[in-house]
N, C-alpha and C positions, 0 to 999 in steps of 0.2 A: 108732788110738785109738777105743775104743767110746764111743758116746754113751749118756747116761742117759735123755734125752728125745728127742722128735721136734721140739723147738723149733729154728727156723732161727737163733736167736740164740746157741745153745750153743757153736758153734765160735768165735764172736766173743768170748764170755765166757771161754773157756779159753785164749785167746792171751795172751802177755805184753804188758804195756802198752808202747807205743812212746814214745820220747823219752828215757827213762832219766834221767840226771843233768843234762840240759840245762836249767839254770835261768837265767832272765834276770836280769841285774844291774839294780838300781834305778838310776834316772838320777842322775848326779852333781849336786852342789849348784851352784846358780848363785852368782855372786860377791856378790849382795846378801843372801844367806841368812845368818841369825845364826850358823849352825854352819859356814859356809864357812871352811876353813883350820884348823879345830879338830882337834887330834890325837885327841880322844875320839870324834869321829864316825867310825863304821864303816858301810860299806854293809850294808844288811840290818837295821840297828837304827834304829828310828824316832826322830824328833826329839821330845823330851819337853817342849819349850816353854821351857826355861830353860838358861842356859849352865852346863855342868858345871864348867868351870874356875873361874868366879866362885863357884859354890857351895862347891867344895873350898877355895878361898882364904878364903872367909868362915868356914868351919868351922875351918880352921887358926888364924885370928886369934882366934876365940872360945875355942878350947882353950888358946891361949897366955895369954889374959886371966885364965883361972881360976887 
């Protein structure tokens, strides 16, 4: 392959990145965490600070009351 410049970094910049799809998994939740055991928690999604199950239950009750 011909080079465009005399830069010593050009061969390094034209190589494919190493590693590919090797992504690290986030650590699992510890038993004291509020989202521990929740079916809505998925690895890779951050904790939003409130319980999703409680919120959906509250919304269901509110819609029933109307």
